C-alpha positions, 0 to 999 in steps of 0.5 A, spaced: 500 499 499 502 506 497 500 512 503 498 518 502 496 522 508 494 529 509 493 534 515 488 539 515 490 544 521 494 539 524 502 537 523 501 529 521 507 527 526 512 521 524 507 517 529 502 519 527 503 516 520 507 510 523 500 507 527 495 510 521 500 507 515 500 500 520 492 500 522 490 500 515 496 495 513 493 491 517 487 491 512 491 486 507 491 479 511 483 481 507 486 481 501 489 474 496 493 479 494 497 486 496 494 492 495 497 496 490 492 501 491 493 508 494 491 508 501 487 517 501 488 519 508 485 526 511 487 528 519 483 534 521 482 537 527 476 541 528 473 545 535 478 540 540 474 535 535 480 529 532 477 527 525 479 522 520 478 519 513 479 514 508 479 512 501 481 505 499 480 506 491 481 499 489 478 495 481 473 491 484 472 495 491 472 502 494 473 502 501 471 509 505 469 511 512 470 516 517 470 517 524 471 522 529 474 522 536 477 527 542 483 523 541 486 522 534 489 515 535 482 512 537 479 515 531 484 511 527 481 505 531 475 507 530 475 507 522 479 501 521 473 498 525 469 500 520 473 499 514 473 492 516 466 490 517 465 494 510 471 489 507 466 482 512 461 484 509 463 486 501 466 478 502 461 475 505 453 478 502 456 481 495 461 475 493 456 469 496 450 472 492 454 474 485 458 466 485 451 463 486 448 466 480 454 466 475 455 473 475 461 478 473 465 482 479 461 488 481 465 494 483 464 500 488 462 506 485 463 513 489 459 518 488 458 524 493 461 525 500 454 527 503 451 532 500 454 538 504 459 536 501 458 538 494 454 545 494 451 547 489 450 555 489 445 560 488 447 566 485 443 572 481 438 567 479 445 563 476 446 554 479 453 553 478 455 546 479 461 545 484 463 538 482 464 533 477 464 527 478 464 520 472 464 513 473 463 506 471 456 504 472 455 497 473 449 491 472 445 489 479 439 488 482 437 493 487 438 488 492 446 489 491 445 498 490 442 498 496 448 494 500 453 498 496 450 504 498 449 503 505 457 500 505 459 507 502 456 512 507 451 515 502 443 515 502 444 514 494 447 510 489 446 511 482 446 504 478 444 500 471 440 495 472 442 489 471 434 486 468 431 493 464 438 495 462 436 502 464 439 508 469 436 507 476 437 511 483 436 507 489 435 512 495 433 512 502 428 516 505 426 519 511 423 514 515 429 508 513 427 504 508 428 505 500 426 508 496 427 506 487 426 511 482 427 509 474 426 512 468 418 510 465 419 505 458 
């Protein structure tokens, strides 16, 4: 693994860097081959709240987790626990289901961070798109899309419906259940 560790409002010390690398490197035990992807780690401090965000883009999987705590080392431990849960969930539920159906490999796509991190501003009746993201849509059913959305911690997920071939969106409703948006045929 290659690490890209950044700090916002905090100086990333050598011991902090070593601790992050040591903890996140333990995730390699869940994979058959050594990971060659770059691990993006963002450490930040706002109002005495220590925050860590980790993104690990891989060929067949995107792992992303964030956590905050009063202690940075505790936040690192918590975010690694979240990543481990994501990997276990991916390996058990998603792989088992698609191995049984004989389906090809599937890809997680990171859409946007939470809605508040992607801002559309209004200025004199003009709307401005401040970020554009492109990704490949992989065929899957709505259940698989919901699993992937939950693992990424997003409130929506765009995917290609394996049955119809149309682009669909699953989303989390305010009542905690899920909705599906699909085009008229």
